[in-house]
N, C-alpha and C positions, 0 to 999 in steps of 0.2 A: 743241353740236356739229350746232344747226339744218340748216346746209348737207346732211349726211347723215340725219337724220331725215325734211327733207322730200322728199328724193330716195328713200328707202328704205321710205317707207308707200305703201300702194297701197290706197283704198278697198275692193278685193275680196280682197287677200289679207293686208291687215294689215301687218304690220311683218316678213311672212317676207323680201322682197326687199332687206331692211334687211344680211343677211351679203354677198349679191354686191355691194351698194356699198360696204362696209366693205374686202373686198376689192380691190375696183377702184380705191378711191380712198386707201386708207391705206394697204395692204400695197405696193401698185405704186409709191406715192411711196416709202415706207422701202427696198424692193429698189432703187429706182434711184439713193437717197441710198448706200446701199451699195456698190454697184457704183460709184458716181460719186467715192467715196473721201470723203465729207461724212460720213459715219456710220460709227466704228470701233468695235470691241470695249470695252465701259468707257463708251461715250457711253451718256446717256439723253436721250430723245427727248419732249418734251411737246407735244400737237395743241391746235389750238384752232381759232376761227373769227373771221376780221375782214370786214366788209362782203360776207357770204354767199361767202367763200372758205376754205379750209383754210389753217391756217399751220401749221409744223414748225418747232420752235424745239431744237436740238443743244446738252445740256449736256456737253462733254467730261468725259470722265473721273465723271462721276456715278453711274452706275450701277454696283451690286457685280456680280462677274463668279463663279459659283459655281465653287467650288474654288481661286480665287484668293485664296490667305491670306499673308500675310507671315511667317508661319510656314515655308513653303516656299522662300522665297527666301533664296537665300547671302547673308551681308553679308561684310565684309571681318573681321569677329571671327570668323564662323564658317567661313569659309575656312581661316583659320590654325589652327582646330583640327582640320584633315582631314589625317592623315597622306597622306603622298606615296606 
């Protein structure tokens, strides 16, 4: 993540500006992806750097969503067991 480290380091403040750089460069890009519809619940994003620029790769459905288990989902077998 050299682009972030380079921008987030200040010889007087050390790495203190790093948080603002992460918020500005990473959080804003992720928010834009969510609002633009290219990032959805359950997707996983990996970030990297290439030629001095940040990269964002979306892996659809790769992340686990807390509380989202197959036990909670109704299947045809369990639906037929339910009284009407």
